[in-house]
C-alpha positions as CSV (number, residue, x, y, z in Angstrom):
1,T,-36.7,224.2,81.8
2,F,-39.1,222.5,84.4
3,D,-36.5,223.3,87.0
4,K,-37.1,227.2,88.3
5,T,-34.2,227.4,89.8
6,N,-31.9,226.1,86.5
7,Y,-33.9,228.7,84.6
8,L,-33.2,231.4,86.9
9,E,-29.3,230.5,86.7
10,F,-29.6,230.6,82.6
11,R,-31.5,233.8,83.0
12,G,-28.7,235.4,85.1
13,M,-26.2,234.2,82.7
14,G,-27.7,236.3,79.8
15,V,-29.7,233.7,78.2
16,K,-32.8,235.5,76.9
17,H,-34.8,232.9,75.2
18,I,-35.7,230.6,77.8
19,W,-38.9,229.9,80.2
20,Y,-39.6,228.2,83.3
21,L,-42.6,225.2,82.7
22,P,-43.5,222.3,85.2
23,L,-43.7,218.8,83.3
24,A,-46.9,217.1,82.6
25,V,-49.0,213.9,82.3
26,D,-51.5,212.2,79.9
27,T,-54.0,210.7,82.0
28,E,-55.9,209.8,78.8
29,R,-53.3,207.5,77.9
30,M,-53.1,205.9,81.6
31,D,-56.8,205.2,81.8
32,A,-56.9,203.7,78.2
33,L,-54.1,201.1,79.8
34,L,-55.2,201.0,83.1
35,G,-58.8,201.8,83.4
36,A,-59.9,205.0,85.3
37,P,-59.3,204.7,88.7
38,E,-62.8,205.4,90.9
39,K,-62.8,208.1,94.1
40,A,-63.4,205.5,96.5
41,G,-60.2,203.4,95.6
42,R,-61.7,200.8,93.5
43,R,-60.1,200.0,90.5
44,K,-62.1,198.9,87.3
45,S,-58.8,197.0,86.2
46,A,-58.2,195.2,89.5
47,Q,-58.8,191.9,88.2
48,D,-57.0,192.1,84.9
49,P,-54.2,189.6,85.4
50,E,-51.7,191.4,83.3
51,I,-52.1,194.2,86.0
52,Q,-52.5,192.0,88.7
53,K,-48.9,190.8,88.3
54,Y,-47.7,194.1,89.2
55,R,-49.0,194.3,92.7
56,G,-46.7,195.1,95.6
57,D,-46.4,196.7,99.0
58,V,-43.9,199.1,98.3
59,A,-42.2,199.7,95.0
60,F,-39.1,201.7,93.4
61,V,-38.7,202.0,89.8
62,G,-35.2,203.5,88.5
63,S,-31.4,203.1,88.4
64,L,-29.5,202.7,91.5
65,Y,-26.6,204.9,89.5
66,E,-23.9,202.0,90.3
67,R,-22.2,202.9,87.3
68,N,-21.3,206.5,88.3
69,S,-18.4,208.8,87.3
70,Y,-17.5,209.4,90.7
71,D,-16.4,205.8,91.3
72,K,-14.0,205.9,88.4
73,I,-12.0,209.2,89.5
74,K,-12.0,208.6,93.5
75,N,-9.0,206.5,93.7
76,R,-7.1,208.9,91.6
77,L,-7.8,211.8,94.0
78,P,-5.5,212.7,97.3
79,E,-7.1,211.9,100.5
80,Y,-7.8,215.3,101.4
81,L,-10.2,215.7,98.4
82,R,-11.8,212.4,98.9
83,G,-12.4,213.2,102.2
84,Y,-14.0,216.4,101.4
85,F,-16.5,215.2,98.8
86,D,-17.4,212.5,101.1
87,A,-18.4,215.0,103.8
88,V,-20.2,217.2,101.2
89,M,-22.2,214.4,99.8
90,E,-22.8,213.1,103.5
91,A,-24.4,216.6,104.3
92,Q,-26.7,216.9,101.2
93,L,-28.2,213.5,102.2
94,N,-29.1,215.1,105.2
95,V,-30.8,218.2,103.5
96,S,-33.8,218.2,101.8
97,G,-35.2,220.5,99.4
98,A,-32.0,222.3,98.8
99,N,-28.9,222.0,96.8
100,I,-25.6,222.6,99.0
101,V,-23.2,220.7,96.6
102,E,-22.7,223.7,94.4
103,P,-21.3,226.6,97.3
104,M,-19.3,223.7,98.7
105,L,-17.5,223.7,95.7
106,T,-14.8,226.4,96.3
107,T,-12.4,228.0,93.8
108,N,-9.7,226.6,96.1
109,I,-11.7,222.9,96.0
110,L,-11.9,223.0,92.2
111,E,-8.5,224.2,91.3
112,Q,-7.0,221.1,93.3
113,L,-9.6,219.0,91.2
114,Q,-8.4,220.2,87.7
115,E,-5.3,218.1,88.3
116,Y,-7.6,215.1,88.4
117,F,-10.4,216.0,86.5
118,Q,-10.5,217.5,83.0
119,L,-13.6,219.4,81.8
120,E,-14.5,218.7,78.0
121,K,-16.4,221.8,77.0
122,S,-17.7,222.5,73.5
123,E,-17.7,226.0,72.2
124,G,-20.5,228.6,73.2
125,S,-21.3,226.2,76.3
126,F,-22.5,227.9,79.5
127,S,-21.2,225.2,81.9
128,D,-17.9,225.4,84.0
129,L,-15.9,222.8,86.1
130,G,-18.2,223.1,89.1
131,L,-21.3,222.8,87.3
132,I,-20.5,219.7,85.5
133,F,-19.0,217.9,88.6
134,Q,-21.8,218.8,91.0
135,T,-24.1,217.5,88.7
136,T,-22.7,214.7,86.5
137,V,-20.3,213.3,89.0
138,L,-21.4,213.9,92.5
139,G,-24.9,214.1,91.6
140,F,-25.1,210.5,90.4
141,K,-23.2,209.5,93.1
142,I,-24.9,210.9,96.0
143,A,-28.4,209.3,94.1
144,E,-26.9,206.1,94.3
145,I,-26.1,206.4,97.9
146,E,-29.4,207.6,98.8
147,R,-31.5,205.4,97.1
148,R,-29.5,202.1,98.3
149,R,-29.6,203.1,101.8
150,A,-33.2,203.8,101.7
151,L,-34.3,200.3,100.0
152,I,-31.8,198.4,102.3
153,E,-33.5,200.0,105.6
154,L,-36.9,199.6,103.9
155,S,-36.6,196.2,103.0
156,K,-35.6,195.0,106.7
157,H,-39.4,195.9,107.6
158,Y,-41.5,195.8,104.4
159,K,-41.8,193.8,101.2
160,V,-39.9,196.0,98.3
161,N,-40.0,195.6,94.8
162,V,-37.1,197.1,92.9
163,Y,-37.7,197.4,89.0
164,S,-34.2,198.4,87.5
165,N,-31.7,197.3,85.0
166,S,-29.0,198.0,88.1
167,D,-26.9,195.8,89.8
168,V,-28.7,194.9,93.1
169,S,-26.6,192.1,94.2
170,D,-25.9,194.1,97.3
171,L,-29.9,194.3,98.0
172,L,-30.5,191.0,99.9
173,R,-33.8,191.3,101.0
174,I,-35.5,193.3,98.3
175,Q,-37.6,191.5,95.7
176,Y,-35.8,192.1,92.2
177,C,-38.3,192.5,89.5
178,G,-35.9,193.5,86.5
179,S,-36.8,196.3,84.2
180,V,-39.7,197.7,83.0
181,D,-41.0,199.1,79.8
182,Y,-41.6,202.9,80.4
183,W,-45.0,202.9,78.1
184,S,-46.4,199.6,78.9
185,E,-45.5,198.4,82.1
186,M,-44.2,201.0,84.4
187,P,-47.6,202.5,84.6
188,K,-49.1,199.1,85.8
189,V,-46.6,199.4,88.8
190,F,-47.7,202.4,89.8
191,R,-51.3,201.7,89.7
192,M,-50.3,198.1,91.3
193,S,-48.2,199.1,94.2
194,K,-49.8,200.5,97.5
195,I,-46.7,202.9,97.7
196,N,-44.6,204.3,95.2
197,L,-41.2,205.8,96.1
198,N,-39.7,208.8,94.4
199,F,-36.3,210.1,94.8
200,T,-35.4,213.0,92.9
201,I,-31.6,213.0,91.8
202,P,-29.6,216.4,93.2
203,N,-28.8,217.4,89.6
204,I,-32.7,218.7,89.7
205,K,-32.4,221.6,92.3
206,S,-35.9,222.4,92.8
207,G,-38.2,221.0,90.1
208,I,-40.4,218.5,89.9
209,P,-39.2,215.4,88.3
210,L,-41.1,213.1,85.5
211,R,-41.5,210.5,88.2
212,I,-43.9,212.4,90.4
213,W,-46.1,213.2,87.5
214,D,-46.2,209.7,85.8
215,V,-47.3,207.9,89.6
216,L,-49.8,210.2,90.3
217,G,-51.3,210.2,86.3
218,C,-51.7,206.1,86.8
219,G,-53.7,206.6,90.3
220,G,-50.7,205.7,92.3
221,F,-50.0,206.6,95.9
222,L,-46.4,208.6,95.7
223,L,-44.2,208.7,98.5
224,T,-41.4,211.3,97.8
225,N,-38.4,213.3,98.8
226,Y,-39.6,217.2,99.3
227,Q,-38.7,219.4,96.3
228,A,-39.3,223.5,96.6
229,E,-41.8,223.6,93.6
230,I,-44.0,220.8,95.0
231,P,-46.1,223.2,97.2
232,Y,-46.8,225.6,94.1
233,Y,-48.6,222.8,92.6
234,F,-49.7,220.0,95.4
235,K,-50.8,220.0,98.8
236,E,-48.4,217.6,100.9
237,G,-50.6,215.1,102.5
238,E,-53.3,215.7,100.1
239,D,-52.0,214.9,97.0
240,L,-48.9,213.2,97.7
241,V,-46.8,212.8,100.9
242,C,-43.3,213.8,101.1
243,F,-40.7,212.6,103.5
244,D,-37.6,214.2,105.1
245,G,-35.1,211.9,105.5
246,L,-34.6,207.8,106.1
247,E,-36.4,207.6,109.5
248,D,-39.3,209.7,108.6
249,L,-39.4,207.6,105.0
250,C,-39.7,204.6,107.1
251,E,-42.3,205.3,109.6
252,K,-44.4,207.1,106.7
253,V,-44.1,203.7,104.6
254,G,-45.8,202.0,107.8
255,Y,-48.3,204.2,108.5
256,Y,-49.6,204.9,104.9
257,L,-49.5,200.6,104.4
258,E,-51.8,200.3,107.8
259,H,-54.3,203.4,106.7
260,E,-55.2,201.8,103.4
261,E,-58.5,204.4,103.0
262,E,-56.5,207.5,103.6
263,R,-53.9,206.3,101.4
264,K,-56.1,205.6,98.7
265,R,-58.0,209.2,99.1
266,I,-54.7,210.8,98.7
267,A,-54.0,208.7,95.0
268,W,-57.3,209.8,94.0
269,N,-56.5,213.3,94.9
270,G,-53.2,213.6,93.3
271,Y,-54.6,212.0,90.3
272,R,-57.6,214.3,89.9
273,K,-55.6,217.2,90.1
274,V,-53.0,216.2,87.2
275,R,-55.9,215.3,85.4
276,E,-57.6,218.5,85.8
277,K,-54.7,221.1,85.5
278,H,-51.5,219.5,84.3
279,S,-52.4,217.5,81.2
280,Y,-50.0,218.4,77.9
281,I,-53.1,220.5,76.4
282,E,-52.5,222.8,79.2
283,R,-48.9,222.8,78.7
284,I,-49.1,223.3,75.2
285,R,-51.5,226.3,75.7
286,T,-49.1,228.1,78.1
287,I,-46.3,227.2,75.3
288,L,-48.4,229.3,72.8
289,D,-49.4,232.0,74.8
290,T,-45.9,232.7,75.7
291,V,-44.6,232.5,72.0
292,A,-47.6,234.7,71.1
293,G,-46.6,237.4,73.7
294,E,-42.8,237.2,72.6
295,D,-44.0,237.8,68.9
296,A,-46.2,240.8,69.9
297,K,-43.1,242.6,71.3
């Protein structure tokens, strides 16, 4: 698993054969599609019309999670529980790099919740009501609120392209670009957008999501929420840039749109680091070493 918090939780439950390893990216595949980025920020493929059409200032690729489970059950909840969950989600939105939902789902709250939310649990599962509700219900709703708020606020000041199959009818100022194919189109968005946004879903407690690796592997500039594991692999402000809250996000978008050379230098640093240290070859080598170590015991 790529989330160390998740790994530690399962180890604590007694799961013996589980290990932690961050994700990876295949920069060779990206380079074959896009042309390798150059250190000075010039791009060999910049004149390719098939890539040019993905050019933009600020880009977000992903779901807005408008079809989430919380919206389906909230009208069945008593007023107290609705208010409590709204407060929990609002608090989580104001905390970067830490998950506070889990401790807020107390025994008393979960006992009340059982009357309105039934947990379908398979035999041998390590999941419980609190885990399922915080991840598959509140987690997706928090992601929807965060992403919509950010895109609405950013679009008041900047040109924002959204690539998604979600309903964006309430995002009046954004440029809706439809969905893009993960393999053939998404890398072009990451390369040709001046700023790429990442909002990590709360279900990923400390780990680095795939979107971060993909953006950096394409030579794109990344602006992301903070995750606890980022400092173990990247230097903030050198390889990528983290934001802390909506106001900070807007300020940093403005700053890096105006400081092109700095933005390109950070994008290059991030690309170089994942190319040299975070390939699938490196990950597979670690897996084989781990397996060999276990076999030797």
